[in-house]
N, C-alpha and C positions, 0 to 999 in steps of 0.2 A: 659236628657229626650227630649229636643228640637231636638237634633241630631237624636235620635231614631224616633221621629215623622216625621222628614224630610225624613229619609230613607224609612219609611213606606209609606209616601205619594208618593215618587218616584216609589216605587215598585207597588203601586196601579195604578199609571198612566201607567206604563209599561204594567201591566197585562190588564188594560182596552184597551190600544192601540192594544195589541196582540189579544184580543177577537174580537174587532171591525174589525181588519185586516183579521182575519181568519174566521169571521162569515159566509161568503159565502161557504167556504170550509167545515165548520162544517154542514151547511145546506145540502149540497150535500152528505157528508159522512153519515149523519143520514138518509137522504132520500133514498140512495141506500140500506142501511142496512134494513130499515123498509119495503121498497117495495119488495126486494128480499126475505125477511123473510116471508112476508104475502103471496106471490105467492107460495113459497116453501111449506108452511103449508096448505094453503086453496085451491090451485090449484093442486099441485103435491102430497098432502097428506103425506108430510114428517113431522118431528118433529122439534121443536125449537132447541133441542140439536144437532140433525144431521146437521141442516143448519148452526148453529154457528160453528160447528167443521169442516165443509167442504166448503159449498158455500160462507159463509161470513168470512172465516178464511184467509184473506189476508190483507196486509197493504194498506191503513189505515182503511179499513172497519172494521177490527177486533177490532178497538178501541171503536166502538159503543157498547152500552149495549142494548140488545133486550128483549122485553116482548111480550107475546101473550095474547089476550083477546078472549077466545073461544066463549063467548056469543055474543060479538059484531063482531066477526070474523075480528079482526084487529091485527096489529102488530105495536108496538111503539119502536123506537130506540132513545137512548139518547147519545149525544156527550158530554162526560165529565160532564153531568148534566147541561150544559150551554144551550142546545138546544135539543128539542125533536120533531121528525117527526112521523106521524102516517099514515099507509097505511091500507086500508080496502077492504074487499071482497064484490063483487056484483055478484050474481048468473048469469052465462052466459057471464059475461064481465070480469072476472078475478079481479085483485086487482089494486088499484090506490092510489097515495098519496093524502091525503086531504090537501087542501090549506085554507079552511075555516071550521068552526065547522059544518055549515049547510050542507056541502058536505056529511057528514056521514048519514044524515037522508033524503036526497033528493031521489025522485023516478027516476029510470033510465029505459029506454026502453031496452029490451033484444032481442037478435036474436032468430028467430024461426029455430029450427033444424030439419033435416030430420031423419027419422026412421033409427035406427042402424040395420044393417044386420049381425047377428051373425051365419048365416047358410051357406051362400056362402063361399067357401074356399078362403083363402088369395091368391092373393092380392085383388080380386074384392069384397070380403066381409071380415068379421072378424072370419070366421070359420077356422078350422084346414086345413092346406094346403094339397093338394094331393101330398104326397111325391114321388119324382122321384130321382133315383140314376143315375147320369150321368157317363158313363164309361170314358169320356175324362177329368174328374175332379180328381185331386189329393187332396183328402180331408185332408190328413195328412199335406201336405205342407201349406194348408190354415190355419189349426189350429196352426201350428208353426208361421206363419206370424202374426196371431192374438195374440199369446202369448206375443210378443214383446210390444204390446200396453198396456197390463194390468200390470203395475207396478206403484209404488208410484210416479215416475217422470212423466210418461205420463198421469196419471189420466184419463184413459178412463173409461167411465161408460157403454157404450154399443157399440157393433159392429155387423153389419149384412152384409152378402154378399148374394146378390140376383142374380141368373143366370137363364136366360130364365124364369123369373117370379117365380122362386122357391128359397126359402131361403135355401142355401146350407151350411151356417155357421151362428151361432148366439151365442153371449156371453154377459153376464152382470156382472158388478162388484158387490161386496157385497152390499146389500141394494137396488138393482135394479132388475127389471125383465121386461118381455114383456109388462106389464101393467103400467110401470112407465112413467109418463109424464116428459119430459125434455125440458128445455127452449132452443129454437133454436137461440136466439139472432138474428143476421142479416140474418139467413136463412129465416126469416120472409119477408125480402125484395123480395125474389123470389116468395113468395105467392102474394104479392102486384102486382108485375109485371105481373104474370100470369093472374090476373083478367083483365088487359088491353087486353091481348091476347084473352080472352074469349069475352069481349065486342066487340073487333074488328071483331071476327068471327060472332058475332050476328049483325054486321053492325050498332052498336050503338055508335061507337066512331071512330075518325080518329086520329091516333097517330101522324100524320104529321102536324096536326093543331096547331095553336098557343096556348100556355097555356091560359086558360080562366080566366084571372085576370084583372079586371078593373083597378087595381092599376098600372099595367104595361103598359097600352095602350098608355100613353103619354111620355114614356121614352124609353131608349135603350133596356130595358128588353122585349119590345113588340115583339122582334124577336125570343124569346125563344119558342121552340115547346115542345109538350108533349114527342116527340121522344128524344129531348135533355135531358129532365128530366129523362126519363127512362134509358138513358145511363150515367147519372150523368155528363153530358158535357154541362151544361147550361152557365157556366162562372160566376155563382153567388158565392159570398163570403161565405165561410163556414169553420169552424175549427172543425175537428173531432179528438179530443184528450180526451181520457178517464182518463188521469192521472192528468189533471188540470181542472180549471174552464174554460170550453170551450163552444162553441155553443151546442155541443151534450149533455154535462152534464147538462147544464142549461135547455135544452129542455126536457130531460127525467125526471128531478127531481124538476123543478121549474115551468113548464108551465101548464096552464089549457087546452089550445088548442095547441097541438103540430104541427098542420098543418100550423101555421102562421109564425113561427120564420124564416124559410127559405124564405118565400114569401117577408119578409120585408128587406132582405139583398140586398145590391147593386151589380151591375155587376162589376166584377174585371177582367174578361177575355172575350173572344169571344165565343159565342155559337158554339158548335161543334168543338172547338179547345182548350178546357180548362177542361180536365177531372179532377175531384176532388171528391173523395169519400165523400158522404154526407148523413147521416141518416135524416137530415132535408129535403133533396130533396124527399126521399121516403115518409115521412109523408105529404109533400106537395102533392105528388101523391095520397095519401090516401084521402086528401081533394078534389082533382079533381074527384076521384071516387064517393065521396059523392055527388058532384054537379050533377052527372049524373042521380040521382034519385029524384023523386018528394017528397018523404018523408024520414025521418031519418030511419024509420022502414025498408023500402025497401033496403036502404044501408046496414043496419045491417044484414038483411037476405041474401043478395046477396053473401057475402063472403062464406057463408056456403052452400046455396042451389045450387050455380053455380059451386063451386069448392070443398070446404073442405069436406062437407058431401057427395057430389056427388061422390067422389072417395073413400069414406069410411074412411076418416081421422077423425073418429068420436070422438076420444079422444082429438082432438085439441081444444084449447081455445086461441083465439086472443084477447088480452086485449085492452081496450080502454082508452083514456084519460078522463078527467072529463067532457069534452064537447061531449063525445060520438064518437070521431073519433078513428078508429082502429089504434093502434100504429104499423103501417105497417113496420117500420124500425127494430123492436126489440123484440116484446113481443108475440110470439106464442109458446105455450106449446103443446107437443104431444108425444106419445110413439115413439120409434125408428121405429117400424113397420109402423106406420102411416106416419112418415117423409119419409120413403122409397117410399111410394105410389106417392108422388110428383115427385120423380126421375123416377119412372116407367111410369108415365103419359108422361113425356118428352121423355123417351126412345121410347115410342110408338107414338111419333109425335102428341100428343094431343088427341089421341083416347083412350077411356076408355071402355073396354068391348063392343066394337061395336059402341059406341057413340062418335062423334067428339066434343070435348070441345073447341079446337082451332086447327089451321092448321099446317101442316108441314112447311109452309112458316113462321109461327110465331116462330117455334123452330129455323129455320135458322136465322131469324132476331134477336132473343134474344141471340143467341150464335155467332153473328158476332162481332168482336172486335170493341170497341169504339175507335175513333180517339184519339191518345195521351195516350192510356192506356197500351201501350207496349204489346198488345195482351192478357191482363189479364182480361178484363171486357167487358161484353155485356150489355144486358138490365136487370140490377139487378141480373146478373148471372156471376159467375167467370169462366174464361176460361184458358185453357192450351196452347193456340195458341202461347204464348211467351215462352213456355216450362219452366214454374215455377217448374213443376215436370219433370225433364229431362228423367226419365225412364218410364213415363206414356205416353199414346197416346196423340198426339197433339190435337185431337178433343175431348178430355175429357172436360167436364164442370161440375160445382159444385155449390151447395148452401152452403154458409159458414157462420158460426157464430164466434164471436170474441174470444171465449174461446176454440175453437177447436171443434166446432160442424160442421159436414160436411155430405152432401149427394153428392157422386161422381157418375156421369153418364158416362159410357164408351160405346158409341153406337156400335162400331164395335165388341166389345166383348160381347154385350148383358148383360152387368153387371150394377148393381146399388149397390154401397157400402156405408154403413152408418157408421160413426164414431162419437159418441157423447162423448166429453171429457170435462174436466174442465181446460185444458191448451193446448197450441199449441206446446208442447215440443216433440210430437211424430214425428218420421221420416216418414212422410206420403209418400214421394217418394219411400222409400224402401218398405213400406207396400204395396203400389199400385203395384209396380213391382213384389213382391212376389205373390200377388193374381193373377195377370194376367198370370204369369209364371206357375201357378198351373192348368191352363186350356189349354188343347191342342186343 
């Protein structure tokens, strides 16, 4: 009996140590599952069953057990019954993980939105487009190129091909249609960057100015400019690893104010000489945007009135953290058609239906390769200057999300191509080649 008790005690000690050691992992695991479930159900109008089967069905997130509370508009995720996280919905702001009980009942400011235009034809409104048949387009070749994207391996949810402002091909996976909101993940970074281009055009910001942080003024970080942050070339420490407990996972699933974590990091390289991809940097930029306005309400409204609703991306919801900062690194949801409008805005050098939102010079700046990025990155926009896609034009640029969400802009071909996936397995280079070869 004594031996049995000793064995039991040893086992309890081992289990306790294992729980304590893995507690942060369980916290993030449950946090991801709850947050993604809440947004999928309450922002994108999907079901718990669909989300568990598809969006949350990968290791280790599929180890969590999810529940929905329709009345509270919340989702809870339990990690083996040892830890439970809850995410809740706020009208106009999307969903967020609660860190305290009072977070659920607190009052939150919400953005004021512009009126939806359902009459003007796409792309300048949400009405039916004026169909045009292009004699130089091989539509069958385009359909064959799209066929390759829609299988169980590639996990494509939506594809659009827009040529000379006209949708010439559009397809959706089962369960999705033109009204389905899809998370863009890091495509949101390009939204954040664009707002700086708009402010610059309005003569309200100087992107070459030093970053406006008192905390940096008396140390070597004082030399970091907004330009360095836009190019992710600040030299600040950051670990962008979604498979471990890293800076990015702690920021997205444990922080109340996501604009602070990058600001508190030390300098480990030289500004303009140390390119390092960082979602923390983008949320730091979101905080800089907030500082440009006298009130929180003005900051909330600006994203929509100056850009999102301005160009008719009316389905879009950019989610905020608990402190009311837009999570500019990761959390914008919109229909594929609305995502395409951001690409069209850049294709037209910042001009939208006769109104200039930002200049041609901004487009050139945003698509100029960042030093040390091997020609792959500009100002929160991905580039093909380094020929990541060997068979695509060198001046192609794109807005990219980490699960295979992409808006490709091909200036010379007058093309915007959208691919919304749930994996990066697709042979994008082959797809882009086949699309461009379909147009003479």
